mmCIF file of the C-alpha atoms, coordinates in Angstrom:
data_MODEL
# 
_entry.id   MODEL 
# 
loop_
_atom_site.group_PDB 
_atom_site.id 
_atom_site.type_symbol 
_atom_site.label_atom_id 
_atom_site.label_alt_id 
_atom_site.label_comp_id 
_atom_site.label_asym_id 
_atom_site.label_entity_id 
_atom_site.label_seq_id 
_atom_site.pdbx_PDB_ins_code 
_atom_site.Cartn_x 
_atom_site.Cartn_y 
_atom_site.Cartn_z 
_atom_site.occupancy 
_atom_site.B_iso_or_equiv 
_atom_site.pdbx_formal_charge 
_atom_site.auth_seq_id 
_atom_site.auth_comp_id 
_atom_site.auth_asym_id 
_atom_site.auth_atom_id 
_atom_site.pdbx_PDB_model_num 
ATOM 1  C CA . UNK A 1 1  ? 43.099 96.135 81.979 1.00 0.00 ? 1  UNK A CA 1 
ATOM 2  C CA . UNK A 1 2  ? 45.178 92.997 81.619 1.00 0.00 ? 2  UNK A CA 1 
ATOM 3  C CA . UNK A 1 3  ? 43.620 90.312 79.401 1.00 0.00 ? 3  UNK A CA 1 
ATOM 4  C CA . UNK A 1 4  ? 45.474 87.490 81.197 1.00 0.00 ? 4  UNK A CA 1 
ATOM 5  C CA . UNK A 1 5  ? 45.652 86.365 84.835 1.00 0.00 ? 5  UNK A CA 1 
ATOM 6  C CA . UNK A 1 6  ? 47.058 83.451 86.808 1.00 0.00 ? 6  UNK A CA 1 
ATOM 7  C CA . UNK A 1 7  ? 44.453 81.922 89.133 1.00 0.00 ? 7  UNK A CA 1 
ATOM 8  C CA . UNK A 1 8  ? 44.470 78.735 91.244 1.00 0.00 ? 8  UNK A CA 1 
ATOM 9  C CA . UNK A 1 9  ? 46.934 76.890 89.020 1.00 0.00 ? 9  UNK A CA 1 
ATOM 10 C CA . UNK A 1 10 ? 45.439 78.110 85.738 1.00 0.00 ? 10 UNK A CA 1 
ATOM 11 C CA . UNK A 1 11 ? 46.067 80.806 83.187 1.00 0.00 ? 11 UNK A CA 1 
ATOM 12 C CA . UNK A 1 12 ? 42.854 82.596 82.325 1.00 0.00 ? 12 UNK A CA 1 
ATOM 13 C CA . UNK A 1 13 ? 42.864 84.716 79.184 1.00 0.00 ? 13 UNK A CA 1 
ATOM 14 C CA . UNK A 1 14 ? 40.032 86.878 77.915 1.00 0.00 ? 14 UNK A CA 1 
ATOM 15 C CA . UNK A 1 15 ? 39.469 86.241 74.211 1.00 0.00 ? 15 UNK A CA 1 
ATOM 16 C CA . UNK A 1 16 ? 36.609 88.706 73.787 1.00 0.00 ? 16 UNK A CA 1 
ATOM 17 C CA . UNK A 1 17 ? 35.693 89.800 70.266 1.00 0.00 ? 17 UNK A CA 1 
ATOM 18 C CA . UNK A 1 18 ? 33.824 92.770 68.913 1.00 0.00 ? 18 UNK A CA 1 
ATOM 19 C CA . UNK A 1 19 ? 30.463 92.074 67.266 1.00 0.00 ? 19 UNK A CA 1 
ATOM 20 C CA . UNK A 1 20 ? 28.187 94.416 65.323 1.00 0.00 ? 20 UNK A CA 1 
ATOM 21 C CA . UNK A 1 21 ? 30.548 97.376 65.946 1.00 0.00 ? 21 UNK A CA 1 
ATOM 22 C CA . UNK A 1 22 ? 28.697 97.943 69.234 1.00 0.00 ? 22 UNK A CA 1 
ATOM 23 C CA . UNK A 1 23 ? 29.235 95.054 71.599 1.00 0.00 ? 23 UNK A CA 1 
ATOM 24 C CA . UNK A 1 24 ? 31.940 92.745 72.923 1.00 0.00 ? 24 UNK A CA 1 
ATOM 25 C CA . UNK A 1 25 ? 31.529 89.020 73.606 1.00 0.00 ? 25 UNK A CA 1 
ATOM 26 C CA . UNK A 1 26 ? 32.164 87.046 76.800 1.00 0.00 ? 26 UNK A CA 1 
ATOM 27 C CA . UNK A 1 27 ? 34.843 84.497 75.891 1.00 0.00 ? 27 UNK A CA 1 
ATOM 28 C CA . UNK A 1 28 ? 37.735 83.004 77.813 1.00 0.00 ? 28 UNK A CA 1 
ATOM 29 C CA . UNK A 1 29 ? 40.531 80.468 77.366 1.00 0.00 ? 29 UNK A CA 1 
ATOM 30 C CA . UNK A 1 30 ? 41.581 78.482 80.466 1.00 0.00 ? 30 UNK A CA 1 
ATOM 31 C CA . UNK A 1 31 ? 44.842 76.536 80.563 1.00 0.00 ? 31 UNK A CA 1 
ATOM 32 C CA . UNK A 1 32 ? 46.222 74.611 83.556 1.00 0.00 ? 32 UNK A CA 1 
ATOM 33 C CA . UNK A 1 33 ? 49.655 75.953 84.490 1.00 0.00 ? 33 UNK A CA 1 
ATOM 34 C CA . UNK A 1 34 ? 52.318 73.871 82.760 1.00 0.00 ? 34 UNK A CA 1 
ATOM 35 C CA . UNK A 1 35 ? 49.876 71.967 80.520 1.00 0.00 ? 35 UNK A CA 1 
ATOM 36 C CA . UNK A 1 36 ? 49.341 73.621 77.147 1.00 0.00 ? 36 UNK A CA 1 
ATOM 37 C CA . UNK A 1 37 ? 47.462 70.571 75.838 1.00 0.00 ? 37 UNK A CA 1 
ATOM 38 C CA . UNK A 1 38 ? 44.408 70.859 78.130 1.00 0.00 ? 38 UNK A CA 1 
ATOM 39 C CA . UNK A 1 39 ? 43.070 74.216 76.903 1.00 0.00 ? 39 UNK A CA 1 
ATOM 40 C CA . UNK A 1 40 ? 39.392 74.966 77.528 1.00 0.00 ? 40 UNK A CA 1 
ATOM 41 C CA . UNK A 1 41 ? 37.647 77.635 75.469 1.00 0.00 ? 41 UNK A CA 1 
ATOM 42 C CA . UNK A 1 42 ? 34.439 78.809 77.072 1.00 0.00 ? 42 UNK A CA 1 
ATOM 43 C CA . UNK A 1 43 ? 31.858 81.436 76.215 1.00 0.00 ? 43 UNK A CA 1 
ATOM 44 C CA . UNK A 1 44 ? 28.500 82.791 77.298 1.00 0.00 ? 44 UNK A CA 1 
ATOM 45 C CA . UNK A 1 45 ? 25.826 84.713 75.374 1.00 0.00 ? 45 UNK A CA 1 
ATOM 46 C CA . UNK A 1 46 ? 26.459 87.910 77.370 1.00 0.00 ? 46 UNK A CA 1 
ATOM 47 C CA . UNK A 1 47 ? 27.685 90.990 75.523 1.00 0.00 ? 47 UNK A CA 1 
ATOM 48 C CA . UNK A 1 48 ? 29.102 94.283 76.796 1.00 0.00 ? 48 UNK A CA 1 
ATOM 49 C CA . UNK A 1 49 ? 29.271 97.830 75.483 1.00 0.00 ? 49 UNK A CA 1 
ATOM 50 C CA . UNK A 1 50 ? 33.007 98.204 76.115 1.00 0.00 ? 50 UNK A CA 1 
ATOM 51 C CA . UNK A 1 51 ? 36.023 95.966 75.752 1.00 0.00 ? 51 UNK A CA 1 
ATOM 52 C CA . UNK A 1 52 ? 37.053 96.814 79.324 1.00 0.00 ? 52 UNK A CA 1 
ATOM 53 C CA . UNK A 1 53 ? 33.745 95.489 80.704 1.00 0.00 ? 53 UNK A CA 1 
ATOM 54 C CA . UNK A 1 54 ? 33.949 92.382 78.506 1.00 0.00 ? 54 UNK A CA 1 
ATOM 55 C CA . UNK A 1 55 ? 37.500 91.593 79.658 1.00 0.00 ? 55 UNK A CA 1 
ATOM 56 C CA . UNK A 1 56 ? 36.657 92.101 83.342 1.00 0.00 ? 56 UNK A CA 1 
ATOM 57 C CA . UNK A 1 57 ? 33.569 89.883 83.083 1.00 0.00 ? 57 UNK A CA 1 
ATOM 58 C CA . UNK A 1 58 ? 35.408 87.255 81.014 1.00 0.00 ? 58 UNK A CA 1 
ATOM 59 C CA . UNK A 1 59 ? 38.119 86.945 83.662 1.00 0.00 ? 59 UNK A CA 1 
ATOM 60 C CA . UNK A 1 60 ? 35.506 86.718 86.440 1.00 0.00 ? 60 UNK A CA 1 
ATOM 61 C CA . UNK A 1 61 ? 33.685 84.060 84.370 1.00 0.00 ? 61 UNK A CA 1 
ATOM 62 C CA . UNK A 1 62 ? 36.953 82.124 84.051 1.00 0.00 ? 62 UNK A CA 1 
ATOM 63 C CA . UNK A 1 63 ? 37.565 82.252 87.816 1.00 0.00 ? 63 UNK A CA 1 
ATOM 64 C CA . UNK A 1 64 ? 34.075 80.850 88.443 1.00 0.00 ? 64 UNK A CA 1 
ATOM 65 C CA . UNK A 1 65 ? 34.777 77.993 86.004 1.00 0.00 ? 65 UNK A CA 1 
ATOM 66 C CA . UNK A 1 66 ? 38.095 77.174 87.687 1.00 0.00 ? 66 UNK A CA 1 
ATOM 67 C CA . UNK A 1 67 ? 36.340 77.230 91.073 1.00 0.00 ? 67 UNK A CA 1 
ATOM 68 C CA . UNK A 1 68 ? 33.710 74.774 89.777 1.00 0.00 ? 68 UNK A CA 1 
ATOM 69 C CA . UNK A 1 69 ? 30.842 77.225 90.221 1.00 0.00 ? 69 UNK A CA 1 
ATOM 70 C CA . UNK A 1 70 ? 29.874 77.220 86.524 1.00 0.00 ? 70 UNK A CA 1 
ATOM 71 C CA . UNK A 1 71 ? 29.569 74.608 83.791 1.00 0.00 ? 71 UNK A CA 1 
ATOM 72 C CA . UNK A 1 72 ? 30.067 76.720 80.667 1.00 0.00 ? 72 UNK A CA 1 
ATOM 73 C CA . UNK A 1 73 ? 29.197 76.161 77.041 1.00 0.00 ? 73 UNK A CA 1 
ATOM 74 C CA . UNK A 1 74 ? 32.142 75.174 74.923 1.00 0.00 ? 74 UNK A CA 1 
# 
């Protein structure tokens, strides 16, 4: 699974981390295309058993933020 996608004028990158040797976090970095100064780092309390699931959900989370459907924690 790719940890980085281009979506609606933004680069969305999963920045998931392993915690407690069992779970992976839901974290994402969102950068408008062509503007490296306006980086948003967002996370949620969700955790996942595999890195693959965490990456997939992080990217979906990022798409929802770009679409204005979520107001994430920073």
